[in-house]
N, C-alpha and C positions, 0 to 999 in steps of 0.2 A: 803800166801802161793799159789796163785793162777797159778804163775810161776812153780810149780812143775809139772802140766801136761805136759808142751811141755819140760822140763827139763828131765823128764823121758824117753819120747821118743827119745830125743837126745841122753840120755846115752844108752839106750838099741841099738840103731843104731849102736854106735860106741864101743861097748863092755866095756863101763866103768861101768855100771849098770846091772849086773850079775842077773839072777833069784834068786840065793843065797843070793846076797847083798839084793835086794829087800824083799826077806822073813824075813832077819834081821832087817830091816826097820818096816815090817807090823806087825810082830809077837807079839812085846811087846805092839803096840797099842790094838790089839784084846786081850792081858791079861788084860790089865790096864783098858780098856773102861767100862766093866761090874762093876767094883767097882766105877766108876765114875759117873754111873747113879743115879739122886737123887730119893730119896724115895719122894712120894708125899701124902699127907693127903687128904681124900675126903673131901668135903664140909661138914660143919655141918649140921644136918638134922632139921629143927625147929619142936616144938611142938611133941617131942616124948613122953612126960609125960602129955598129954591132959587129961583133966578130963571126966569122963565117961558121956554119953549122959543121959539126965534127965528121958529118959524112952526107953523101950525096947520092940521089939516082940516077937513072938514065932514061926513063920513059918520060915523054912528053905528057904535060897535065891537060886533060881534056875537059870541057864543062861536063859532059854527061859520062863522069869518070868510072860508073859501075860497069859500062859496056867493055872495059878490059878484062871482066871476069869470065866474058863469053857464056853468059848464062840468060837462055830466053827468059826463064821463070823468074829471075831477079829483076830483068828488065821490065816484065811485066808487073810485077810487085811494086816498083818504084813508080813508074807511069801511073798506075792507080792512085798511089799515096800522094802524089804531087797535084793529083786533078780532084781527090775526094777528100784529103784531110782537111779538117775543120781548122784545125791551129793553124796552117798555112794558108786557109781562106780568110782568116782574121787577119793575119798579117797582110794580106793582099788589101784587105779593106782599111787597114791602117795607113797604107801607102796611098790609096785613093783620097783618104783624108787629108794627108800632107799636102796632096797637089792640089787639092780645092781650097787648102788656106793658103798655099802659095800664088795661086792665081786670084784670091780675094785680096792679098796684099799688094799685088802688082794693080789691082783697080785704085789704090791710093793714088796713083800718078795722074789719073785722068779726073777731069772736073765731073761734077755732080749736077745734074740738070732734073729738077722735080716740077710736076705740074700741080698747082694748087687750086683747088676750088673750094669756095665757102658762103656760108650764107648766115646772115647775122640779124636778129629781130629784137628790137627795142621797142618795148611797151611803156607806156607813158600815164603817169597818174594825174596830170595837171589838166587833162583835157584835150592836149594836142593829139593830133592823130598818129597813130603807132608806125614806126619806120621799120623797113626792111631793106637790107644791103645784100645784094649778090657779088660774087667776086670769082673771077678766074684770071689765072696768071701763070707764068712761067718763073722759077727761081734757078740760078745758077751758082755754084760756089767752086772756088779753087784754092786750094792752100800751096802757097810757093815753098819749095822744099829748100830753103835758104842755106841749111847746114846739113844738108843729106842724112836726115833722120828717117825719112820716107824711103830713101833708096836703100839705107841701112837695115831697116826693117824687111824689106822685100827680100834683100839678099840673106837675112836670117832666114826668113822661111822657105827660101830656095835651097839652101843647104840642108834644113832641116827635112825637106822632100827627099834630098839625095840620101839623107841618112835612113830615110825611111825605105828608099829602093834597097839600099845597101842591107838593112834588117830583113827586108822581104828574101833577098837571096841568099843570107846567112840561115835564115828559117828554113829555105828548102834545101840547101846544102845539109843542115843539121838531120832534117827529115829523111834525105836520101841515105845518111850514113846510119841513121836508126835504123830503117829498113832492112838496110843491106846486113847489120851486124845482127838483127834478130833473127833475119831469114837463115843465116848460116849457123847461128847458135840452135835454131830448130833444126837445122840438118842434123847437126852433131847429137843433138838430144835424141832424135829419131834413131840414128846410128847406134847410140848408145841403148837404148831401148832395145833395138835388135839383137845387140851383143849380150846384154844381160838375159834375155831370153833364151838365147842360144846356151848360155851358161847354166842355166836353170834346168834345159832339158840334160845336159851333160851332168849336172848334178842329179837329178831324179834317176837316170840309168846307173849311176854309181850306188845312189841307195838302193835300186832294184836289186843289184848284184849282191850288194851287203846283207841284204835281206834274207834272199836266196841262201847266201852262204852261211848266214847266220842259224838258219832252219836246219841244215845239214851239220852243223856244229865246227863249220871251217872258219868263222868270224865271231868276235866278242860282241857283247850286247854294247859296249862303250863305242865301237868303232859306228855302230848303227845308230846311236843317239847322235854323235858328233855328225854323223851326214846329214841326219833328219834336220838338226840345227842349221848346217850349211844349206840345205834346201829352204828352210823356212827364212832364213836371211836372205836369201838370194831373191825370194818372191817379194820381200820386203824392199829391195832395190829395184824391182821392177815397179812398183807401186810408184815410189818415189819419182824414177825416171818419167813414167808416163804422165805423173800429175805434172811435172816439169815440162814436158812437151804440151800438155793442154795450156799452163800458162802462157807459155810463147806463142800458140796459137792464138789466144786470146788478144794479146799485145800485138801480133801481127794484123788482127782484123781491126783493132782501134786505130792503128797506125794508117790502114786503108781506108778511114772513114766509114767502118762497118761495124754494127753490132758485135759483141763477142758471142752473143750467145749462138749466132748462125754457124752451121756446120762448116769447117774450113776444110776446103780441097786443095791439094798440092801434089806437085811432081814428086816421084820416089828422091828421096834423100841423097844429095852425094856433095861432096867436098869439091870444089872447083880448083883448076890450076891457078896458082898464085902468080898474078902479074909482076913485071919488074917494078921496081920500087921506081916512084915519079921523081923527078927532078925537083930539088926542092930550092936550088937557086942561093942568091945571097940573101940574108936577112930583109936588106931595104927593099927585095923584090916581092918578099913575102907580105910586107907590110903593105904594099901598094896592089896585091891580089886579094888578100883576105877580105871577106864582106864586112865580118865584124869590127876589123880595124879600120875599114875604110869609114864603117859608120860612126864609130867616137872620132875620127878625124873631122867629119862633116860636123859633128853635134859641136864639136870644140870650135870650128870656125864660125859657126853661127853664134856661140856665146859671145866671141869677139864683136860680132855685129851688134848683139844687144848691147854691149858695153857703149857702141858708136851712139845707138839710140837714148840711151839714157844721159850722155853727155849732152847731145843735141837737143834734147828736151828740157835744158836748162837755158836755152838761148830763147830770144823772142820768136814768135811765129807770124808769119804776115799771110792773111787769107784775103783774096779777092772775090767779090760777090756781086750778082748782078740781077735783076728782076723786071719783068715786064707784065703789068696787070691792068685788068679794066673791071671797073665797079659800077653798080645800077641798081636802081631801087625795083627793077622788072627786068625779065629775061629779055625784052625785046629792046631794051636799052645797053645790054652789054655789046662789046667790040666796036662801041662807037669813040670811046675816049680812052685812050691808053697812058699809063703812067710808067716810066723807066726810072730805074735807080741802078746806080752803080756805086760800089763802096769798097774801100780799101782797109782792113782791120789788122791793128798790129797788137798781139797780146805778150807780154814778157811777165815772168814770174816776178814778184819782188819777196813775198813772205808766203811760204806754203807749208809751214809747219815740219820742215826738214822733210818732206815727201821727196822731192827728186835725188837730195843727196844719199838718202837711206836706198832709193833705188839703184843709184850708181853703185854704191857700196854692195848691195846684193848681186848684182850683175858681174862685179868683179868677183866676188866670192864665188859665184857660181862656175865662171870661167876657171878659176884655179881649180875648182873640184873637178870640172871636166877634164882639166889637163892631167890630173894624176889620174883620173879614171882610164884616159887615153893611154897614159904610161904604163898602167897596169895591163890594159888589154893587149898591147903589143909585148909585154912581157909573158903574157900568159900565152900569146901565138907563138913565142920563139920556145918557149917550154914544152907546149904540146907537140911541135916539131922533133924538139931533141929526145922528147920520151918517147915518141913514135919510131924514131929511128933506132934509139937503144933497146926497144923492144922488138923490132924488126931483126935486129942483128943477133939479139939473144934468142929469139923464135928460131934463127935457120941454126945457130949452133944446137939447141935443145932437139930440132927434129933429126940432126945428123946423129945424135947420141941415141935417140928412139931407135933410128933405123940399125944401128948397130946390136942395140938390147933385142930387136925383134928378131934378127938374124941368129944371135946367141939363143935366144930361146926357141926357134925352131929346131 
């Protein structure tokens, strides 16, 4: 049916196909087409009835979760990172790109209107005068979405924009977690440096006592040698601990979007009061809440729409076009005579070298891949929660044991 395009223009030009005849051909297609659209079932969602987590907290989850630590210095660090981190800025720009693509896809629903200005010069060799033709006109075109191909493509890009928004939220959440982890690891490292330096001072004092005792014959040389070895070993521990602090300072600066070479200023190190464990809720609630799972879900739904586009692409397309133009051999002659054209073009694939069926197979395979990715993302989310709950319980037990050991050591 690709020849219909040329035939329709010829028929209009010779009066064979009138607007009434064209309407009689087009209207039945518009009436039948909505009933021909295939209904699609969404991909099954795995783990809808996952068992509950083995334990749960009591605190309500806040979007700015780090304020539960009541640490102004941490709040400042995370706010700076959220505003200055380059990786998060890149994620934001990817979201802007996805929004622009979605807007571009929505433009397919509207008709296109173009202004056309042309000039053509013909030079003759038979002695006849040269000819010049100027033309000005407007051309409009519109594709009738018979099978929902355009709507499916728009929906696919809209879902991908939602997925990009969830990716940005996931990146912001991950960044805030990295900043908090690095900040308190830095605090612990600085406390360890202070502790090792204090131990070094104690070891040096003991060495001084042993050397004095050795000078008066009250201590052996072996005791002095062992203590000197202990002092040097403690100095080495100080060097390692200070090096680790510098590494963490560099990492903190990069997370905040600053060069690691700059001097890092921070408040005195301390360990915060551990807030109550957050309420995890049921697994289904976690799936609806985590941005990485939401992103995978939207990407999977977009793949469903891609399959619909591939199916609709195998059906005929109907395009309507209209134009109005004027032509003359001189500028003064323009706009005096106008020519209007109206056309309806139907195009249906017959032989395409297996292009469309291959695209349909690719879309289905991509959808199955994304279903597996979504399932794995959900499993990873469940695993992270279970692991975190287990570690929290074990850390509480370990802390109680350390407190007993501390009292016994005192």
